[in-house]
C-alpha positions in Angstrom: -67.7 -11.1 25.7 -69.0 -9.7 22.4 -72.3 -9.8 20.7 -71.9 -10.2 16.9 -74.9 -9.4 14.7 -75.1 -9.7 10.9 -78.3 -8.6 9.1 -78.5 -10.4 5.8 -81.1 -10.2 3.1 -82.4 -13.7 4.2 -81.4 -14.2 7.8 -80.3 -12.2 10.8 -77.6 -13.9 12.8 -76.6 -13.2 16.4 -73.7 -14.8 18.3 -72.3 -14.3 21.8 -68.6 -14.8 21.8 -66.3 -15.4 24.8 -63.0 -14.6 23.3 -63.3 -16.5 20.0 -65.5 -19.3 21.4 -69.2 -19.3 20.5 -71.3 -19.3 23.7 -74.7 -18.9 22.1 -76.2 -18.2 18.7 -79.4 -17.5 16.9 -80.5 -17.5 13.3 -83.9 -16.2 12.3 -85.5 -14.7 9.1 -84.7 -11.0 8.6 -87.8 -9.0 9.5 -89.3 -6.5 7.1 -88.3 -3.7 9.4 -84.9 -5.4 10.2 -84.6 -4.0 13.7 -87.2 -6.2 15.3 -85.3 -9.3 14.0 -82.2 -8.0 15.7 -84.1 -7.5 18.9 -85.5 -11.0 18.9 -82.1 -12.5 18.2 -80.4 -10.7 21.0 -83.2 -11.5 23.4 -82.9 -15.3 22.7 -79.1 -15.2 23.0 -79.1 -13.3 26.3 -81.9 -15.4 27.7 -79.7 -18.5 27.3 -76.9 -16.7 29.2 -78.4 -14.7 32.0 -75.9 -12.4 33.7 -73.5 -12.3 30.7 -71.5 -9.1 30.8 -71.2 -7.7 27.2 -68.0 -5.7 26.4 -69.0 -4.8 22.9 -71.7 -5.1 20.3 -70.7 -5.3 16.7 -73.2 -5.1 13.8 -73.0 -5.8 10.1 -75.9 -4.5 8.1 -77.3 -4.6 4.6 -79.3 -1.3 5.1 -76.9 0.8 2.9 -76.3 -1.6 0.0 -80.1 -2.2 -0.2 -80.8 1.5 -0.3 -78.4 1.9 -3.2 -79.5 -1.1 -5.2 -83.1 -0.2 -4.8 -82.6 3.6 -5.2 -84.6 4.2 -2.0 -84.2 6.3 1.2 -81.5 8.4 -0.5 -81.0 12.2 -0.1 -80.7 14.5 -3.2 -77.1 15.6 -3.2 -75.4 18.5 -5.1 -72.1 17.4 -6.7 -69.3 20.0 -6.7 -66.2 19.2 -8.7 -63.1 21.3 -8.2 -61.2 21.1 -11.5 -60.1 23.3 -14.4 -62.8 23.5 -17.1 -63.6 22.3 -19.7 -64.5 18.7 -18.6 -64.7 15.8 -21.0 -66.6 13.6 -18.6 -69.2 15.3 -16.4 -70.1 14.1 -12.8 -72.6 11.3 -12.5 -72.1 10.1 -16.1 -73.5 6.7 -16.8 -75.4 6.4 -13.5 -78.6 4.3 -13.8 -81.6 6.5 -14.2 -83.4 5.6 -11.0 -80.3 6.0 -8.9 -79.3 9.2 -10.6 -82.8 10.7 -10.1 -82.8 9.8 -6.4 -79.3 11.3 -5.7 -78.7 14.1 -8.2 -79.3 17.5 -6.5 -77.3 19.5 -9.2 -73.9 19.4 -10.8 -71.4 22.2 -10.5 -67.8 22.7 -11.8 -65.5 25.1 -9.9 -62.1 26.3 -11.2 -59.3 25.0 -9.0 -57.7 21.7 -8.0 -54.2 20.2 -7.8 -51.8 18.1 -9.9 -50.7 14.5 -9.1 -47.9 15.8 -6.8 -50.1 18.1 -4.8 -49.1 21.3 -6.7 -51.8 23.8 -7.6 -53.5 23.3 -10.9 -55.5 26.5 -10.7 -56.6 29.1 -8.2 -59.9 28.2 -6.4 -62.8 30.3 -7.7 -64.3 31.3 -4.3 -66.9 33.6 -5.8 -68.3 30.7 -7.8 -68.6 28.6 -4.6 -70.6 31.4 -3.0 -72.8 31.6 -6.0 -73.4 27.8 -5.7 -74.3 28.2 -2.0 -77.0 30.8 -2.8 -78.4 28.5 -5.5 -78.5 25.5 -3.0 -80.4 27.7 -0.6 -83.0 28.5 -3.2 -83.4 24.9 -4.2 -83.5 23.7 -0.6 -80.7 21.2 -1.2 -79.1 20.3 2.2 -76.5 17.8 1.1 -73.3 18.3 -0.9 -70.5 16.1 -2.2 -67.2 18.0 -2.9 -64.5 16.4 -5.1 -61.2 17.9 -6.2 -58.6 16.7 -8.6 -55.9 14.7 -6.7 -57.4 15.8 -3.4 -56.1 12.8 -1.5 -52.7 14.4 -2.1 -53.7 18.0 -1.3 -57.1 18.6 0.4 -56.8 22.4 0.7 -59.4 23.2 -1.9 -62.0 20.7 -0.7 -61.6 22.1 2.9 -61.9 25.7 1.7 -65.0 25.0 -0.3 -66.6 23.3 2.7 -65.7 26.3 4.9 -67.4 28.7 2.5 -70.5 26.6 2.2 -70.9 26.0 5.9 -70.3 29.7 6.6 -73.2 30.6 4.3 -75.4 27.5 5.0 -74.7 26.3 8.6 -77.2 23.4 8.4 -75.5 22.0 5.3 -74.2 18.4 5.4 -71.0 17.9 3.3 -68.9 14.9 2.3 -65.3 15.4 1.1 -63.8 13.0 -1.4 -60.3 12.9 0.1 -61.8 11.3 3.2 -63.5 8.5 1.1 -62.0 7.4 -2.1 -58.6 6.7 -3.8 -56.8 8.8 -6.3 -58.9 8.3 -9.4 -61.4 11.2 -9.6 -64.5 9.6 -11.2 -64.8 6.6 -8.9 -64.0 8.8 -5.9 -66.6 11.4 -6.9 -69.2 8.7 -7.3 -68.5 7.2 -3.9 -68.6 10.7 -2.3 -72.1 11.4 -3.8 -73.4 8.0 -2.6 -71.9 8.6 0.9 -73.7 11.9 1.3 -76.9 10.5 -0.1 -76.8 7.8 2.5 -76.2 10.1 5.5 -79.8 10.6 6.6 -80.4 6.9 6.3 -77.3 6.3 8.5 -78.7 8.5 11.2 -82.0 6.7 11.3 -80.3 3.3 11.2 -78.0 4.2 14.1 -80.9 5.6 16.1 -82.8 2.3 15.6 -79.8 0.2 16.7 -79.3 2.3 19.8 -83.0 2.2 20.7 -83.0 -1.6 20.4 -80.0 -2.0 22.6 -81.2 0.5 25.1 -84.5 -1.4 25.3 -82.6 -4.5 26.2 -80.5 -2.7 28.8 -77.3 -3.4 26.8 -74.9 -0.6 27.6 -71.7 -1.8 25.9 -70.0 0.2 23.2 -71.6 -0.3 19.8 -69.6 -0.7 16.5 -70.5 -1.4 12.9 -68.2 -3.5 10.7 -66.7 -1.8 7.6 -66.0 -3.1 4.1 -62.4 -4.1 5.0 -63.2 -6.1 8.1 -62.4 -3.3 10.7 -64.6 -1.5 13.1 -66.4 1.8 12.9 -67.9 3.8 15.7 -71.5 4.9 15.3 -70.2 8.5 14.8 -68.0 7.3 12.0 -70.9 5.4 10.3 -73.0 8.6 10.4 -70.2 10.5 8.6 -69.1 7.7 6.2 -71.9 5.1 5.7 -70.3 4.1 2.4 -67.5 2.4 4.3 -70.1 -0.1 5.7 -71.9 -0.8 2.5 -70.0 -4.1 1.7 -69.5 -5.5 5.1 -71.6 -8.7 4.6 -69.1 -10.7 2.6 -66.2 -9.4 4.6 -67.8 -10.5 7.9 -68.3 -14.0 6.5 -64.7 -14.3 5.3 -63.3 -13.1 8.6 -65.6 -15.5 10.4 -64.5 -18.4 8.2 -60.9 -17.6 9.0 -61.6 -18.0 12.7 -64.0 -21.0 12.5 -61.8 -23.0 10.2 -58.6 -21.9 12.1 -57.0 -20.7 8.9 -54.8 -18.3 10.9 -52.6 -16.2 8.6 -52.4 -18.5 5.6 -50.9 -16.9 2.5 -54.1 -17.6 0.7 -57.4 -19.3 1.2 -60.7 -19.1 -0.7 -63.9 -18.5 1.2 -67.3 -19.6 -0.3 -70.1 -17.9 1.6 -73.5 -19.5 0.8 -76.6 -17.6 1.7 -80.3 -17.9 0.8 -80.0 -15.7 -2.3 -76.3 -15.5 -3.4 -73.0 -17.2 -3.0 -70.1 -14.9 -2.4 -66.5 -16.0 -3.2 -63.4 -14.2 -2.1 -59.8 -14.6 -1.2 -58.3 -14.4 2.3 -54.7 -13.2 2.6 -53.2 -13.1 6.1 -56.7 -13.5 7.6 -58.2 -10.5 5.8 -60.1 -10.3 2.5 -58.1 -9.2 -0.5 -59.3 -5.7 -1.5 -60.4 -4.9 -5.0 -57.8 -2.9 -6.9 -60.3 -1.9 -9.6 -63.5 0.1 -9.6 -66.3 -1.6 -7.7 -69.9 -1.6 -9.0 -72.5 -0.4 -6.5 -76.0 -0.4 -8.0 -74.6 0.2 -11.4 -72.2 3.0 -10.3 -68.4 2.6 -10.5 -66.7 3.6 -7.3 -63.1 3.3 -6.0 -62.7 2.9 -2.3 -62.1 0.1 0.2 -64.1 -2.9 -0.9 -63.4 -6.6 -0.8 -62.7 -8.4 -4.1 -65.7 -10.7 -4.2 -67.4 -12.6 -6.9 -71.2 -13.0 -6.3 -73.3 -15.7 -7.9 -77.0 -15.8 -7.9 -77.0 -19.2 -6.3 -78.3 -19.8 -2.8 -80.4 -22.2 -0.7 -83.6 -20.4 -1.8 -82.6 -20.1 -5.5 -85.5 -21.0 -7.8 -84.9 -23.7 -10.4 -86.2 -23.3 -13.9 -87.8 -26.7 -14.6 -87.4 -26.3 -18.3 -83.7 -25.3 -18.6 -82.3 -26.5 -15.3 -81.0 -23.0 -14.6 -80.5 -22.3 -10.9 -81.2 -18.7 -9.8 -80.8 -15.8 -9.8 -84.4 -15.5 -8.6 -84.8 -16.7 -5.0 -87.5 -17.2 -2.4 -85.1 -15.7 0.1 -86.4 -15.6 3.7 -89.5 -17.5 2.5 -87.5 -20.7 2.0 -88.9 -22.4 5.0 -92.4 -22.0 3.7 -92.1 -22.1 -0.1 -89.5 -24.9 -0.8 -90.9 -28.3 -1.6 -89.2 -30.0 1.4 -90.9 -27.5 3.7 -94.4 -28.0 2.3 -94.3 -25.3 -0.4 -94.7 -25.4 -4.2 -91.4 -23.9 -5.5 -88.5 -26.0 -6.6 -85.3 -24.6 -5.1 -81.7 -25.5 -4.8 -82.3 -26.9 -1.4 -84.9 -29.3 -2.9 -82.4 -30.5 -5.6 -79.6 -31.2 -3.1 -82.0 -33.2 -0.9 -83.3 -35.1 -3.9 -79.7 -36.0 -4.9 -79.1 -37.4 -1.4 -76.4 -35.0 -0.3 -78.3 -33.7 2.7 -81.5 -34.5 4.6 -83.6 -31.5 5.3 -87.3 -31.3 5.8 -89.6 -33.8 4.1 -87.5 -35.9 1.8 -90.6 -37.6 0.3 -91.7 -34.2 -1.1 -88.9 -34.4 -3.7 -88.9 -38.0 -4.7 -90.9 -37.2 -7.9 -88.5 -34.5 -9.1 -87.1 -35.9 -12.4 -83.6 -37.2 -12.0 -82.3 -35.7 -15.2 -83.5 -32.3 -14.0 -81.6 -32.8 -10.8 -78.4 -33.8 -12.6 -78.6 -31.0 -15.1 -79.2 -28.3 -12.5 -76.5 -29.5 -10.1 -74.0 -29.8 -12.9 -74.7 -26.2 -13.7 -74.1 -25.2 -10.0 -70.9 -27.2 -9.9 -69.5 -25.6 -13.0 -70.4 -22.0 -12.0 -69.1 -22.3 -8.4 -65.8 -23.9 -9.4 -65.2 -21.5 -12.3 -65.6 -18.6 -9.8 -63.2 -20.3 -7.3 -60.6 -20.6 -10.1 -61.2 -16.9 -11.0 -60.5 -16.0 -7.4 -57.4 -18.1 -6.8 -53.9 -16.6 -7.2 -52.4 -19.7 -8.8 -53.6 -22.8 -10.6 -52.6 -25.1 -7.7 -54.9 -26.5 -5.0 -55.7 -24.2 -2.1 -57.8 -24.4 1.0 -61.4 -23.7 0.4 -63.6 -22.8 3.4 -67.3 -23.1 2.8 -69.5 -21.2 5.2 -73.0 -19.7 5.5 -76.4 -21.2 6.2 -76.3 -23.0 2.8 -72.8 -24.4 3.2 -73.9 -28.1 3.2 -75.7 -27.4 -0.1 -72.6 -26.3 -2.0 -69.7 -28.0 -0.3 -70.3 -31.4 -2.1 -69.7 -29.6 -5.4 -66.4 -27.9 -4.7 -63.5 -29.7 -6.4 -60.6 -28.5 -4.1 -59.8 -29.3 -0.5 -62.9 -28.3 1.4 -63.2 -27.1 5.0 -66.7 -26.7 6.5 -66.7 -25.6 10.2 -69.0 -27.1 12.8 -71.2 -24.0 12.8 -70.9 -22.6 9.2 -74.1 -20.6 9.5 -72.6 -18.4 12.2 -69.5 -17.3 10.2 -70.9 -13.8 9.3 -71.9 -12.9 12.9 -68.6 -14.3 14.2 -66.6 -12.3 11.7 -68.5 -9.2 12.8 -67.7 -9.8 16.5 -64.0 -10.4 15.8 -63.5 -7.3 13.7 -60.5 -5.0 14.4 -59.6 -1.4 14.1 -57.7 -0.4 11.0 -56.1 2.4 9.0 -55.1 2.7 5.3 -52.9 4.9 3.2 -53.3 5.3 -0.6 -51.3 8.1 -2.3 -48.8 9.0 -5.0 -45.3 10.0 -3.8 -42.5 11.4 -5.9 -39.2 9.6 -5.8 -37.3 12.7 -6.9 -35.6 13.4 -3.5 -36.1 10.1 -1.7 -36.0 6.3 -2.1 -38.7 3.7 -2.5 -37.9 2.2 0.9 -38.3 5.5 2.6 -41.6 6.1 0.9 -42.9 2.7 2.0 -41.7 3.2 5.6 -43.4 6.5 5.9 -46.6 5.0 4.5 -46.4 2.1 7.0 -46.0 4.6 9.8 -48.9 6.7 8.7 -51.1 3.6 8.3 -50.3 2.5 11.8 -51.1 6.0 13.1 -54.5 5.9 11.4 -55.2 2.5 12.9 -54.4 3.9 16.4 -56.6 6.9 15.7 -59.4 4.6 14.8 -59.2 2.9 18.2 -56.6 0.2 17.8 -54.3 -0.8 20.7 -50.8 0.4 19.5 -49.2 -2.8 20.9 -51.3 -5.0 18.5 -51.1 -3.0 15.3 -49.6 -4.8 12.3 -49.4 -4.3 8.5 -51.6 -6.7 6.7 -51.4 -5.5 3.1 -49.2 -3.2 1.1 -48.3 -2.5 -2.5 -46.4 0.1 -4.5 -46.8 0.7 -8.3 -44.1 2.7 -10.1 -45.5 5.5 -12.3 -42.8 6.3 -14.8 -45.0 8.1 -17.3 -45.5 11.2 -15.2 -44.0 14.5 -16.5 -42.1 15.4 -13.3 -40.1 12.3 -13.0 -40.6 8.9 -11.5 -43.2 8.5 -8.7 -44.9 5.6 -7.1 -48.4 4.9 -5.9 -48.3 3.3 -2.5 -51.1 1.6 -0.6 -50.6 0.2 3.0 -53.2 -1.2 5.4 -52.7 -1.7 9.1 -55.0 -3.3 11.7 -55.0 -3.9 15.5 -57.3 -5.0 18.3 -59.8 -2.4 19.3 -59.5 -0.8 22.7 -62.9 -1.3 24.2 -62.5 0.5 27.5 -63.7 4.1 27.2 -64.5 3.7 23.5 -66.5 6.5 21.9 -70.1 5.9 20.9 
């Protein structure tokens, strides 16, 4: 049995699964301190199943994305770029001012780095690194992000810089870009700085989670879901919190696949309706399609594993402009049950509109009888157009595809979807179910030269390496499979034809003896 927990901006969901069957569930408003809401949800679920033996606890959390979007609880981080000067685009260029001010602990350029095939671009300037270490000590900067040109192909310089820094400053915390992002340096550098800035928050979040579970006498291994639908140990989250920053939409998509029994369909669109936003993404083989372009995090472009999701400011708590009929993006969020008209409040929300139109019966129907019909029609037409336009944007072809609508607000949006709609019996539990069913995974993303080999050999090596990484992450070798791969020929490089190859493997997590 697994406990699945998803902490959203509006609600915290807890489910108890026996295999893939929901045994018990709880949905409650997310508390201001987050952790007390988790405690209450677990208590209710376990109280309804006394004696249940929990094999694993899996948590999806919004702590990290909230910290970035709000530019709060972040550590000032020095950014060291290993590259041959001069630089045309400096680190942290175009960062929003509040986020840059919260994270920027100094920018440094060090001579060194490698070329696209891993060959050395320049000799590492170790004296400059030692000088930076002395400066960090004077400024009392304890966090550093190190990024080298093409370091995913050759990480020697990043590792050497780290060794020098830690020798001089043993208490220093360092994030290395080759462990985080893909080949492009700017997005990888940004992601590395964000990762290091989030590390102190990750430690406090993990401590809070473990304290809650210990107080409830839950001793099962604890995991956190990552952006790609796989599991991370608490130790991995402390090292790489950036990998858990976008787990919310991923959990809902994985849960939708299970609840709607989509299996491994070639393609299915998932519409996840919350209290504040509606997230729309594509499932391929039971996993979310990953974004192949830079992902925006709080106004910062980053390139690492993230689901390709379109977010609309439409949710159950979205506020309706009574003049224009515009729905959202402002939302009453977790205050829906006290501020919406049907719940005795004074704010017109999307929930009120759908009740007024007769699509659902929630709360006091009489409270919305006086809402002008033309306002209801205009606002719901706006919702229909925006949702269906985003679904079309997400689809791979113009034909009809399966559309799974989940989330607490699923009944509000499902009537307005034009394609074949699947709504599971318990749509509000999709996010927590997806968390509980997460798997272990591994990914390869690199550029390989084809000078002395073949494309097939390059792909096979990448598949093997991805499987090994999945096993290293805790997957049962017997269950590991390849769920996504692509290779892009790069014929413009000066040393002959090469290919950029990306392969992802997943497998069932081995729970017995798992590391905490």
